KOLMARGU-260218 format. One record per residue (C-alpha): x negated, y negated, z negated; residue number from 0; residue in three letters. Coordinates in Angstrom, 2 decimals. Last residue first. Layout:
<rs>
R       px       py       pz  pos  code
R        X        Y        Z  NUM   ALA
...
</rs>
This chain:
<rs>
R       px       py       pz  pos  code
R    14.91   -31.90    24.88  379   GLU
R    15.21   -28.68    22.91  378   LEU
R    13.34   -30.21    19.98  377   GLU
R    15.62   -33.28    20.04  376   GLU
R    18.69   -31.04    19.82  375   ALA
R    17.25   -29.21    16.84  374   MET
R    16.55   -32.52    15.07  373   GLU
R    20.08   -33.79    15.78  372   ASP
R    21.57   -30.63    14.30  371   THR
R    19.36   -30.97    11.23  370   LEU
R    20.62   -34.53    10.69  369   GLU
R    24.23   -33.45    11.21  368   GLU
R    23.90   -30.90     8.43  367   SER
R    24.23   -27.19     9.05  366   ILE
R    26.55   -24.94     7.03  365   ALA
R    29.17   -27.69     6.99  364   PRO
R    30.74   -28.36     3.59  363   GLU
R    34.54   -28.34     3.67  362   LEU
R    36.26   -30.01     0.75  361   PRO
R    39.48   -28.24    -0.22  360   SER
R    42.58   -30.16     0.91  359   GLY
R    44.52   -27.09     1.94  358   GLN
R    42.92   -23.97     0.51  357   ALA
R    40.44   -22.20     2.73  356   VAL
R    41.11   -19.88     5.68  355   GLN
R    38.05   -18.08     6.99  354   PHE
R    37.85   -17.90    10.79  353   ALA
R    36.02   -15.09    12.62  352   ILE
R    34.75   -15.53    16.18  351   VAL
R    33.29   -12.36    17.71  350   ARG
R    30.93   -12.47    20.68  349   VAL
R    29.83    -9.42    22.68  348   PRO
R    26.85   -10.27    24.94  347   MET
R    27.51    -9.16    28.54  346   ASP
R    27.75   -12.75    29.79  345   SER
R    24.27   -13.55    28.49  344   GLY
R    22.86   -15.18    25.37  343   MET
R    23.12   -18.84    26.40  342   VAL
R    26.24   -18.85    28.58  341   GLU
R    27.61   -16.13    26.32  340   GLN
R    27.55   -18.49    23.32  339   VAL
R    29.45   -21.22    25.17  338   ALA
R    32.00   -18.73    26.56  337   LYS
R    32.74   -17.24    23.14  336   GLU
R    33.09   -20.71    21.63  335   ILE
R    35.48   -21.81    24.40  334   ASP
R    37.52   -18.62    24.04  333   PRO
R    37.88   -19.30    20.27  332   VAL
R    38.78   -22.98    20.67  331   LEU
R    41.61   -22.59    23.19  330   GLY
R    44.33   -21.55    20.78  329   ASP
R    43.57   -24.15    18.13  328   PRO
R    42.54   -22.63    14.76  327   VAL
R    45.20   -22.94    12.08  326   SER
R    44.37   -25.17     9.13  325   ARG
R    42.02   -25.36     6.17  324   ASP
R    39.04   -24.07     8.16  323   THR
R    35.74   -22.23     7.65  322   ALA
R    34.30   -20.66    10.80  321   LEU
R    32.13   -17.56    11.22  320   TYR
R    30.49   -16.84    14.57  319   ILE
R    29.32   -13.24    15.04  318   GLN
R    26.97   -12.30    17.85  317   ALA
R    26.62    -8.89    19.45  316   GLY
R    27.41    -5.51    17.89  315   ALA
R    25.08    -3.92    20.47  314   GLU
R    22.12    -5.24    18.48  313   PRO
R    23.04    -2.91    15.57  312   LEU
R    20.37    -3.19    12.84  311   LEU
R    19.31    -6.78    13.53  310   ALA
R    22.95    -7.93    13.77  309   SER
R    23.61   -11.39    15.16  308   ARG
R    24.28   -14.63    13.33  307   ARG
R    26.25   -17.85    13.18  306   ALA
R    27.55   -18.94     9.78  305   SER
R    30.06   -21.33     8.17  304   PHE
R    30.69   -23.71    11.08  303   LEU
R    33.29   -26.28    10.11  302   GLU
R    36.95   -26.81    11.05  301   ILE
R    39.05   -29.57     9.43  300   GLY
R    39.02   -31.84    12.45  299   VAL
R    37.86   -30.52    15.82  298   GLU
R    35.86   -32.45    18.43  297   GLU
R    32.57   -31.90    16.61  296   ASP
R    33.37   -28.17    16.60  295   LEU
R    32.58   -27.86    20.31  294   LEU
R    29.20   -29.56    19.87  293   ASP
R    28.44   -27.31    16.91  292   LEU
R    29.04   -24.22    19.06  291   VAL
R    26.70   -25.50    21.80  290   ALA
R    24.07   -26.35    19.17  289   ILE
R    24.12   -22.80    17.84  288   LEU
R    23.86   -21.34    21.33  287   ALA
R    20.83   -23.55    22.09  286   PRO
R    19.23   -22.47    18.76  285   THR
R    19.42   -18.77    19.52  284   PRO
R    21.63   -16.81    17.10  283   VAL
R    20.10   -16.16    13.72  282   PRO
R    19.11   -12.61    12.74  281   LEU
R    20.95   -10.22    10.45  280   PHE
R    20.05    -7.18     8.35  279   ALA
R    16.70    -8.70     7.49  278   SER
R    14.37    -6.26     5.76  277   ARG
R    12.35    -7.49     2.83  276   ASN
R    11.89    -4.34     0.77  275   GLN
R    12.69    -4.77    -2.91  274   GLY
R    12.54    -7.87    -5.11  273   ALA
R    10.41    -6.19    -7.79  272   GLU
R     8.17    -4.56    -5.20  271   ILE
R     7.82    -7.88    -3.37  270   GLN
R     6.90    -9.69    -6.58  269   ASP
R     4.29    -7.07    -7.47  268   ALA
R     2.83    -7.24    -3.95  267   LEU
R     2.64   -11.03    -4.17  266   ARG
R     0.84   -10.77    -7.51  265   LEU
R    -1.65    -8.31    -6.03  264   GLY
R    -2.29   -10.62    -3.10  263   LEU
R    -2.88   -13.52    -5.46  262   PRO
R    -5.42   -11.55    -7.58  261   ILE
R    -7.09    -9.39    -4.92  260   ILE
R    -8.09   -12.37    -2.79  259   LEU
R   -10.57   -13.62    -5.39  258   VAL
R   -12.11   -10.14    -5.68  257   VAL
R   -12.50    -9.91    -1.90  256   THR
R   -14.06   -13.37    -1.73  255   ALA
R   -16.45   -12.39    -4.52  254   LEU
R   -17.51    -9.28    -2.60  253   THR
R   -17.98   -11.24     0.61  252   LEU
R   -20.06   -13.86    -1.21  251   LEU
R   -22.18   -11.17    -2.91  250   LEU
R   -22.88    -9.54     0.45  249   GLY
R   -23.82   -12.91     1.94  248   SER
R   -26.05   -13.73    -1.02  247   ARG
R   -27.86   -10.41    -0.88  246   ARG
R   -28.25   -10.63     2.90  245   ALA
R   -29.59   -14.19     2.65  244   TRP
R   -32.10   -13.08     0.01  243   ILE
R   -33.49   -10.35     2.24  242   PRO
R   -33.49    -6.92     0.54  241   VAL
R   -36.79    -5.61    -0.79  240   THR
R   -36.55    -2.35    -2.71  239   SER
R   -36.57    -0.17     0.40  238   GLU
R   -39.39    -2.10     2.04  237   ILE
R   -38.16    -4.11     4.97  236   HIS
R   -37.39    -2.86     8.46  235   ARG
R   -33.77    -2.62     7.50  234   GLY
R   -31.73     0.40     6.58  233   ARG
R   -28.71     2.19     8.02  232   VAL
R   -28.38     5.58     6.32  231   GLY
R   -24.73     6.47     6.74  230   MET
R   -23.89     5.14     3.26  229   ILE
R   -25.26     1.72     4.22  228   ARG
R   -23.25     1.75     7.45  227   PHE
R   -20.11     2.52     5.44  226   THR
R   -20.68    -0.27     2.92  225   VAL
R   -21.35    -2.82     5.66  224   ALA
R   -18.24    -1.78     7.62  223   ALA
R   -15.99    -2.12     4.57  222   GLY
R   -17.42    -5.56     3.77  221   LEU
R   -17.02    -6.80     7.34  220   ILE
R   -13.48    -5.37     7.58  219   ILE
R   -12.45    -6.77     4.19  218   ALA
R   -13.60   -10.33     4.87  217   VAL
R   -12.08   -10.60     8.35  216   LEU
R    -8.78    -8.92     7.46  215   ASN
R    -8.25   -11.07     4.38  214   THR
R    -9.00   -14.21     6.40  213   LEU
R    -6.32   -13.19     8.92  212   TYR
R    -3.77   -12.45     6.18  211   LEU
R    -4.53   -15.77     4.47  210   VAL
R    -4.10   -17.56     7.82  209   ALA
R    -0.75   -15.80     8.24  208   SER
R     0.31   -17.13     4.84  207   LEU
R    -0.69   -20.65     5.83  206   GLY
R     1.15   -20.57     9.15  205   SER
R     4.27   -19.17     7.49  204   LEU
R     4.17   -22.00     4.96  203   GLU
R     3.52   -24.59     7.66  202   TRP
R     6.43   -23.73     9.92  201   GLU
R     6.20   -26.97    11.94  200   GLY
R     6.75   -25.24    15.26  199   ASN
R     3.17   -25.75    16.50  198   ALA
R     1.91   -24.60    13.09  197   ALA
R     3.95   -21.40    13.32  196   ALA
R     2.62   -20.58    16.79  195   ILE
R    -1.01   -21.34    15.82  194   GLY
R    -1.05   -19.31    12.60  193   VAL
R     1.03   -16.61    14.31  192   VAL
R    -1.82   -16.08    16.77  191   THR
R    -4.30   -15.72    13.89  190   VAL
R    -2.10   -13.01    12.39  189   PRO
R    -1.49   -11.17    15.71  188   PRO
R    -5.19   -11.03    16.75  187   VAL
R    -6.77    -8.96    13.97  186   LEU
R    -4.38    -6.02    13.65  185   ALA
R    -6.75    -3.70    11.70  184   ALA
R    -4.51    -0.67    12.26  183   ALA
R    -4.31    -1.26    16.00  182   ILE
R    -8.09    -1.64    16.26  181   ALA
R    -8.52     1.57    14.24  180   VAL
R    -6.37     3.44    16.75  179   GLY
R    -8.49     2.13    19.61  178   SER
R   -11.64     3.20    17.75  177   LEU
R   -10.37     6.81    17.69  176   ILE
R   -12.10     7.69    20.97  175   ALA
R   -15.54     6.89    19.53  174   ALA
R   -15.39     9.95    17.27  173   LEU
R   -17.96    12.05    19.14  172   LYS
R   -20.34     9.08    19.14  171   PRO
R   -20.52     9.03    15.30  170   ARG
R   -21.70     5.57    14.22  169   GLY
R   -18.81     3.97    16.09  168   ILE
R   -16.39     6.18    14.18  167   ALA
R   -17.92     5.53    10.75  166   TYR
R   -17.93     1.77    11.29  165   ALA
R   -14.33     1.80    12.55  164   ALA
R   -13.14     3.92     9.63  163   ALA
R   -14.88     1.69     7.07  162   MET
R   -13.49    -1.47     8.64  161   GLY
R   -10.01     0.05     8.81  160   SER
R   -10.24     1.11     5.14  159   VAL
R   -11.01    -2.47     4.11  158   LEU
R    -8.34    -3.94     6.41  157   ALA
R    -5.65    -1.57     5.12  156   ILE
R    -6.62    -2.21     1.51  155   GLY
R    -6.42    -5.97     1.98  154   LEU
R    -3.05    -5.57     3.69  153   ASP
R    -1.85    -3.48     0.73  152   LEU
R    -2.60    -6.40    -1.58  151   LEU
R     0.07    -8.57     0.04  150   ASN
R     0.88   -10.52     3.22  149   VAL
R     4.53   -10.91     4.22  148   GLN
R     3.88   -13.93     6.46  147   GLY
R     2.85   -11.76     9.39  146   ARG
R     6.34   -10.20     9.34  145   ALA
R     7.81   -13.59    10.30  144   GLU
R     6.28   -13.38    13.77  143   VAL
R     7.36    -9.79    14.46  142   GLU
R    10.87   -10.60    13.15  141   VAL
R    11.13   -13.33    15.76  140   SER
R    10.72   -17.10    15.38  139   LEU
R    13.49   -18.80    17.30  138   ASP
R    12.32   -20.62    20.42  137   HIS
R    13.25   -24.28    19.91  136   GLY
R     9.99   -25.45    21.40  135   PRO
R     8.22   -23.01    23.76  134   THR
R     5.49   -25.23    25.26  133   ILE
R     4.08   -26.10    21.83  132   ALA
R     3.92   -22.49    20.61  131   GLY
R     2.05   -21.48    23.76  130   ILE
R    -0.43   -24.32    23.24  129   PHE
R    -0.83   -23.56    19.53  128   CYS
R    -1.45   -19.89    20.38  127   SER
R    -4.11   -20.74    22.97  126   VAL
R    -5.97   -23.18    20.71  125   THR
R    -5.77   -20.99    17.61  124   LEU
R    -7.00   -17.96    19.52  123   SER
R    -9.89   -19.88    21.08  122   ILE
R   -10.92   -21.26    17.68  121   ILE
R   -10.85   -17.78    16.16  120   THR
R   -13.04   -16.46    18.98  119   GLY
R   -15.49   -19.29    18.33  118   TYR
R   -15.68   -18.32    14.66  117   LEU
R   -16.06   -14.58    15.36  116   MET
R   -18.67   -15.15    18.09  115   ALA
R   -20.66   -17.38    15.72  114   LYS
R   -20.41   -14.79    12.94  113   ILE
R   -21.71   -12.14    15.33  112   CYS
R   -24.58   -14.30    16.56  111   ASN
R   -25.59   -15.29    13.03  110   ARG
R   -25.59   -11.67    11.82  109   PHE
R   -27.60   -10.51    14.84  108   LEU
R   -30.27   -13.13    14.13  107   ILE
R   -30.30   -12.39    10.38  106   VAL
R   -30.95    -8.66    10.76  105   ASN
R   -31.09    -7.41     7.15  104   GLY
R   -30.01    -3.93     8.20  103   GLN
R   -26.96    -3.81     5.93  102   THR
R   -25.87    -7.35     6.76  101   LEU
R   -26.60    -6.79    10.44  100   ALA
R   -24.34    -3.71    10.48   99   PHE
R   -21.51    -5.56     8.72   98   GLY
R   -21.88    -8.49    11.12   97   ALA
R   -21.88    -6.10    14.08   96   GLY
R   -18.68    -4.50    12.81   95   LEU
R   -17.08    -7.94    12.71   94   LEU
R   -18.55    -8.95    16.07   93   PRO
R   -17.20    -5.73    17.69   92   SER
R   -13.69    -5.96    16.18   91   MET
R   -12.96    -9.32    17.79   90   LEU
R   -12.83    -8.10    21.41   89   PRO
R    -9.01    -8.28    21.72   88   ALA
R    -7.53    -5.94    24.35   87   VAL
R    -6.40    -3.20    21.95   86   LEU
R    -4.74    -5.57    19.50   85   MET
R    -3.07    -7.41    22.39   84   ALA
R    -1.57    -4.15    23.63   83   GLY
R    -0.11    -3.51    20.17   82   ILE
R     1.56    -6.92    20.28   81   VAL
R     2.94    -6.19    23.74   80   ALA
R     4.42    -2.89    22.57   79   ALA
R     5.92    -4.48    19.44   78   ALA
R     7.92    -6.91    21.57   77   SER
R     9.74    -9.50    19.43   76   ASN
R     9.73   -11.89    22.41   75   ASN
R     7.89   -14.55    20.43   74   LEU
R     5.44   -11.97    19.11   73   LEU
R     4.85   -10.40    22.51   72   GLY
R     4.33   -13.79    24.12   71   MET
R     1.83   -14.80    21.46   70   ALA
R     0.03   -11.42    21.45   69   ALA
R    -0.42   -11.47    25.23   68   LEU
R    -1.69   -15.05    25.13   67   ALA
R    -4.06   -14.16    22.30   66   THR
R    -5.42   -11.12    24.12   65   ALA
R    -5.89   -13.15    27.31   64   LEU
R    -7.82   -15.89    25.49   63   GLY
R   -10.01   -13.40    23.65   62   MET
R   -10.68   -11.44    26.85   61   MET
R   -11.69   -14.59    28.74   60   ILE
R   -13.93   -15.98    26.00   59   ILE
R   -15.66   -12.64    25.31   58   PHE
R   -16.35   -12.09    29.00   57   ASP
R   -17.77   -15.60    29.31   56   VAL
R   -20.22   -15.13    26.44   55   ASN
R   -20.48   -15.13    22.63   54   TRP
R   -22.40   -11.95    21.86   53   GLN
R   -21.15    -9.16    19.65   52   GLY
R   -20.79    -6.65    22.48   51   SER
R   -24.41    -6.72    23.70   50   ASP
R   -26.29    -7.09    20.41   49   VAL
R   -23.78    -4.79    18.76   48   PHE
R   -24.31    -2.00    21.29   47   ILE
R   -28.10    -2.37    21.19   46   THR
R   -28.08    -2.09    17.39   45   LEU
R   -25.98     1.05    17.66   44   LEU
R   -28.46     2.60    20.05   43   GLN
R   -31.31     1.75    17.68   42   GLN
R   -29.44     3.30    14.76   41   ARG
R   -28.79     6.46    16.77   40   GLU
R   -32.48     6.73    17.70   39   GLU
R   -33.59     6.30    14.10   38   ARG
R   -31.29     8.98    12.74   37   ASN
R   -27.82     8.34    11.37   36   MET
R   -26.90    10.28     8.24   35   GLN
R   -23.75    12.38     7.92   34   PRO
R   -22.37    12.09     4.36   33   PHE
R   -23.58    14.27     1.48   32   LEU
R   -26.73    12.15     1.30   31   GLY
R   -24.58     9.33     0.00   30   TRP
R   -24.14    11.31    -3.20   29   LEU
R   -27.91    11.57    -3.62   28   ARG
R   -28.17     7.82    -3.04   27   GLU
R   -25.54     7.16    -5.71   26   HIS
R   -27.37     9.35    -8.24   25   VAL
R   -30.66     7.48    -7.89   24   PRO
R   -33.46     9.39    -6.16   23   LYS
R   -36.00    11.21    -8.36   22   GLN
R   -34.42    14.59    -7.65   21   LYS
R   -34.82    14.05    -3.91   20   GLU
R   -38.45    13.02    -4.36   19   LEU
R   -39.16    16.30    -6.19   18   ILE
R   -37.40    18.33    -3.48   17   ALA
R   -39.28    16.45    -0.75   16   GLU
R   -42.61    17.18    -2.46   15   ARG
R   -41.72    20.87    -2.83   14   LYS
R   -40.82    21.09     0.86   13   ALA
R   -44.06    19.33     1.83   12   ARG
R   -46.13    21.74    -0.24   11   THR
R   -44.33    24.73     1.26   10   GLU
R   -44.96    23.44     4.78    9   GLU
R   -48.62    22.78     4.01    8   MET
R   -48.99    26.32     2.65    7   ARG
R   -47.40    27.72     5.81    6   GLU
R   -49.73    25.66     8.01    5   SER
R   -52.75    26.91     6.02    4   PRO
R   -51.74    30.55     6.72    3   HIS
R   -50.93    32.47     3.62    2   LYS
R   -53.42    34.85     2.08    1   ALA
R   -52.46    38.49     1.96    0   MET
</rs>
């Protein structure tokens, strides 16, 4: 029995598709194993990026608020506030939009997303520098210093975060996990630390945080572009024709990633060799330190050896270590305890420990007079 013409056409089309599938490069056949976005889904995604990747009043306000929240959370060593800032910040949308535009060959969208990213960075630096300038003498917390421990793992985290975010936004059923990806990417805290550290004269920390922020930007865009390409995002151009600007931009991002791998890999190797960098002790607040030094100025033969508080057991309070070649006056210890508690709170336990040194041994103060004067000027 002869087949119906429509059945023969269907068989012919199936054979043609099978032949074309075999003729595809190996990498494209592998990509076919992943979920592919249809035309309607790609158009919806383009609309999302056009709207959310724009530089407008909403973007300015949310970027400023996210930076302020991150700055105060970092200074107060509040992980919850820092996480909140990651969720509030609108930076992820322009980065994903840039990756999408790079894959699609959409130069207008790419320019708008890069512009939003640059202006957002400027807003963050301005707000964080301002907050850092109005809080002089505020000791840098563990959360702040952690942003200076950048290494190769941070590059990997950012790359995987960009891929996860692109995949999630391309699959509407997975949109709920975008908040988790935003936390993993951690875009706002590093750029906030750049401004805070610079305002406090901590240039090395500021530079390392800037490297972490740049690493995140480059890796997220590159990871997003690769994922969108795998999910079937194409431009309006012929398959073999990729815009020159897109080729150059992709090559630039790849080269930047390769360049970052070398120093970040060396830092990771050094950190592995040195072991985990976990501070067991934190410095006492600068005003408390100055109050103790002022009391010791009136004493002869007694110098401050160390002033610290436990990072592992906060309830242990503050410990003030003195080096002396004579007996400590009876009223000095209560005066030191009172001075520290006036700064850190009356319920703060304070222990004063004196180390006896040999009579006539030279006593070197832990903090020079010049540094003490500088700290006092900062507080004023």
